[in-house]
N, C-alpha and C positions, 0 to 999 in steps of 0.2 A: 261217500267214496272217501278215500285217504287223501288229503291235502299234497299236493308237491312238493311243501317243500318240507314234509314231518310229519310226526304224531302230534296230535292235538294235545293241549293241556285241557284243565278239568273245564277252566273257562272260555273254551271251546276254540281259542286261539289257537295257529300253530305254534309248537314248540322252536325254539332257535338257540341253535347249540354256542357255546362260548366259541367254537372258530368261528361261526358265522358270524354270531356277534364281531368277535375280531375284524373279519375282513370289513363290515360293514362301516366301523368305527376307525379305519386303517388309515384313511385319508380324512379324516378330521380334526380340525383342536391342532394341539400344539404338535401333534405329529406330522403332520401335513406340513403347516409351517417351517416345523425344525424340517423334515425334509428339502421342502424347495429353497429355503436357505443354503442348506449343505450344497446342494448341486449348484447354488447359482455362484457359490464362491468356487466350487470347482469349478463348473464350467468356464465361466469370464476369468480364473486365474491362467487355466490353458490356454484359453482363446487368445488372451493377451498378449502374452510369452511367444504363445507361434507369430503371432501378426509381428510383434515385438523383433524376431529374427526374419520376418521376410522385409521387415523397413530397413533393418542393419545391413541387408544384404542391397537392396536398392540404392542405400546413401551410403552407403563406405565404399562399393565395389571400383568407383572412378577413382577415386583417390590412391586404392591400392594398387589398381594395374598402372597411375602413375606414379607410383611408386617401384613399380617392374615386379611388383607381387603378383600371387594370383587374386582375382577377382571374389574370390568366394573364401579366402581366409578369414578374414573377421568377421564373416558371417558362421563359418565353422564352429568357432571357436563362441560364440554367442549361442549357438542351437547347443555346443555339448556343457555348456552352462545350465542352461534351458531346461535340456533333457535331467542333469543329475539335479537340477532343483526342483522338477516336477515328482522325480520317484521320493526325494527326500520328503515333498507333501505330502505322498502318497503316503507312504510310510509313518508320517509322523500322527496320521489319523487315528493309525490305531493304537496310539500309546494313553493310557490314561490322562486327564490335566494335572494329576497330584504327581504322576511321574515328572512331567514335563516343568511342574514348578521347582524342581530340585534341582534344575538347569541355571535360576537365577544368579545365587552367587557366584557357581563358574563364570558363568557367563560375563556377568561382570567385571569379576578379577580378568580375565583373557582379554577383554576388550581393552582395559583399561592398560594391561602387560604392552601388548600389541602397538596401541597410541602410543605408548613410551618410546619403544622401539623407534616407532616412525619419527617422533621429536626430537629425540635426543643420542639417537645411535646413527654410525653410518650406514645401517639397515632402512632408513628412512630415505625417502626418493620423493624430488620434486617433478610437477608436470604441470605446464601451464599458470604458475607462482603458486601453486597449492601444493605443502609438505604432505603429502598424507596416502602415499603408496609405499608399501613394502618391495621391493625388487628382489624377486625368486631367482628368476633366469633372464636374460635379454630379452626376452618377448612377454613373460609373464612376469605377473605384479598381484601383491592383492591388497585392496582396499579396507585397513581396518573399521574406518570411520563409517561405510554402509553398514558393519555386521554391530557397531556400537550402536546404532540405532535400534535394531532388536531388541539388544542385551541391559539395555535401559529401559524399554517396556516391558520386559519381563521383570526384571527385578523392582520396581516401579511398583507394578502390580502386588508380588508376590508380597514386597516388605509391607503395604499399604492393608493389606487383607492379612497378616500379622499382626500387625499394630490396630487393627480395626477399634478395637477396644478404649483405644487411646486418641483417637483421632480427634477429638473432642477437643485438645489440647496440639496447638499449631506445631508447637516444636517436633512433636511427632510425626505429622505430615512432612516438614521439611527436612527432619532428621529419621535416616541416610538418604534416601530419596535426590535430596535438592545438592547438599552437603552431610558425608565428602564427595559419596559416588559421581552422585551428576554432576554435580558441581567440578569434581576433577576431571572424568573425560570432557564437558564442556570445553575446559579451560585448554587440554590437549590439543583438541579440534583447533578453536581458535588458535595457538602455539603454532599450527602448520594453516596458517590463514585462509582456513578453507568457510569462509564465513557462511553461503549455501547449507552446509550439513549442520554447522551450530543454530540456526536458523529450524533447522528441523527438529533438532535436540532438544531446544527452547519450547517448542510447540509441545512435543511428548510431554515434557517437562510440566510443562501448564496444564494441558490434557488430564495429568494422574492426579495432580492436585486438588483441579476443581472435581474430578469424578472422586474424589476422598475426602472430600467437604471444605474443602475452601471457600472463602465467600466471596462473590464477585472482584468487592470491593478490592478486597486484599487483594486475589490475583492481577487486577488492574495495577496494582500500584505495583506487583512483582514485575509484572508485566513492561509499565513505563519505564521502571529503574534497568530491565534488560536491554530496551530500546535506546536506553541514552548510552548504556557502555556499548550497543553495537554500533551504535553512531561514532561513537570516538572513534572505535575500532577500524571502522570503513576510513574516516576522514582521516587516520594516521597512515593510512595506504594510499600511496600516487596513482595506483592503478586503479583503487579500488574508488578513490575519490574521481579521478577522471569518468567513471564508466556514472558515476551518480550523476555528477555536472552534464554529461554528453545525456543522459536520459531525460535532465529538464532540461535540455538546450540549449542552454549554459553557453559549455565549451565542448566541440568535437575533436579539436584537435587539429595537430597540422593535415592539411587534405581531408579531414574527415575520417582521420584513421582509427580512431574509438568510435564511432557509431556505424563506422562500417557494417560489424557484423549484425546489432541487430535491425539496422536500415533492411539489410539483404533478405534477412530471416523474414522480416515484414514482407518485404515485396512478393519471398517465393511462396511464403502463406498466403497470400492475396489473388494469386495469379492463379489460384486452384480453379474459382467460381465454384460453380453449382456440384459439378459432378469430375475435376479434375482434369488431368493431363492424360491419367494412365498409370497405370503401376509399372514403376520402372523408367519411366519416362519424363521423371523430372529434367530438367534444363540448368535448373541453380545449382545442382549438387556438381556441377563442374568446375569446382574449386572458386564458387563464388559465393557458398554462405560457409565460416569455416564453422568447425568441429559440426557437420551437418549428423552425423551418425550420433552424435554426442547430446547435448544439450540444446542443441536445434533441429532436430529429428521431427520435431514436430508441425516444421515449415516445413521441413520435404513431405511430411504427411498430408498436408492442407493442398502442400501446390498437386500432387498425384493423386489423392482422391477427394479434395477438394469438400463444399460445407457440408454436403452427405456423410463423405469417408467420415470428417471431423467429428460429426454427430455421433455416428455411429459409435466409435470410439470412446467419448461423452458417455456415452450411455450403457457402454459396459463398467467404466468406471462407476456412474452412478447406481448400477443394479450391484455390482461388489458392496458398494458404500452400504446400500439400501439393507443387504445380507448381512454386514457385520452390525451395523446397528441393530436389527433385529435379537442377532446372536445376544449380543450384551442386555439386551433390555429383557428377556428371556431370563437370564442368568440369574442364580438365588446366591450368586456369592462374588465379593466385592474384588476377588483376583478377576474375575473373567472381565467382570464389566471394565473394568481400569484398562485392560490388556487390548480388550476389542477396542475401547475406544483411543486407547495409545497407539495401535496400528492405522485406526482406520483415520487418523486426524496424520500420522505420517504420511501414508500415499496420497492421499485425499489431498492433505495441505501442500505436497508435493507436487503433485500435480497443477494444481492453480500455480503456485510460484513456478511452474515452469513455464505455464499458458501465458501466466503475465510476461514473462519473459522476452516470450517468443512474439506476440501479439503490441509490447511496448509499453503496458501497464505498470511494469518492476524494469528496474534496470537487469541491467546483464548480473548474476547472481553466479551460474554454475552449480544449478541444481537440476540433474537430469529427469527423463520422464519418467517414473515408475513400469515395468515391464516391458516399455519399449527401446528405452536409449540403450544406446552399446554400452556394455561394462558387465563381465562376468561376475564382478561380486555383487554388485547392486542388483544382479539381476537373483544369484541363488540369496540373497538376504530376504529379497521382496519374496521369493518360494518359501523359504523356511517359514516367514511370519503369516504364510496363507497356509503354511502345515499348524501352526497353532492355532489358527481359524476354523481350520477344521476337526482337529482335535476334538473342539467345544462345541463346535455344531455336532458333530459325528455323536459323543456323551449328552447330547439335548436332545438327539434322535434316538438313541439306544432307550434313554429314560423315559420320555414317551412311548416309545412301544411299550416298555417294561410294565408301565401304569396303564396301557389299554389292556396288555395282554391279564393282569391282575383282576382289572374292570369285569373284562368277560367274564371270568370266573368265578365273580360274585353272581349268588341268586337273583334275580330281578324279584323286587317286593309287588 
């Protein structure tokens, strides 16, 4: 009687067609892990972006109504940028990584040009002490420093791969990644007094140098020098010096004015308990927590959703970081390794700095929470970064499936 699986071979075992062999192996090895990581990046990015829009609606509606505006105004704007970012992310995945590499120099030049306009022309606009905006209309602005993070990550990855055979000579690590390109972008951001963004840019550069082969001792020395420079810049500003002194509980200013934002943010964060007070039910967003929809949105999240909600959001970030890390580890080229590392350090580093600010472990620096905080430029920049990640993840998945197809066609011995 014939085997239900098909004809038998000479050795008595049923023959397995190449297609059956492919189906049997499709969920194994690199193909499965590549598919899982691709889906993790895709799902967590969209989930965090959608959750961010909901949190912006909750935290910004009260202030908007108090100003006489529509309570949905800020959330609608955030949703539009999130939708645009998701669309860009989906489209970018279908490009070949080699095509996106060509954006390295144009992205760096455009980022430098926009930051120059912010710093030295009337187009630059100052918000809350930081000159980091280009005013487009009375209500719409562009924050070039957010896109500069992605531009620097792509440029560093491209240049380090291009000079891969020369990286044993450290000058090729630093030129042009640190000087002149990275240093010029960093100085323009610091010129606008945006220390928070400067910290993230330094983290991106440090990650690129480390993955490019810079020894830890030299990286530590470079980091120490950068820390000294940043400390000087912080204490040269009376506003930032006051924030550091308030964080150290040395001086909160008259009527505890300087400590007010951090103390109210921590109070909101802690008042959520295990399960929170309920979505949209925050009491401290009623003009108690300044910038509730921006840098301190995590405090409102903690109040409304409690420890469980905080743990869920952090788990989403952890899954995203794990997927990007595995994509980097599977990569056979230095460009992908460096780019994935820089994007991961940017998003996760910024998340930890924001959480440190809200929890009081760090002084108030002014760093938004990726995907969650209000801000169209920040949302769009992060989603574009996820587009680069998905592009690499999809390329790995396609390559793994192609390998399985080739293996399935080969006759088994």
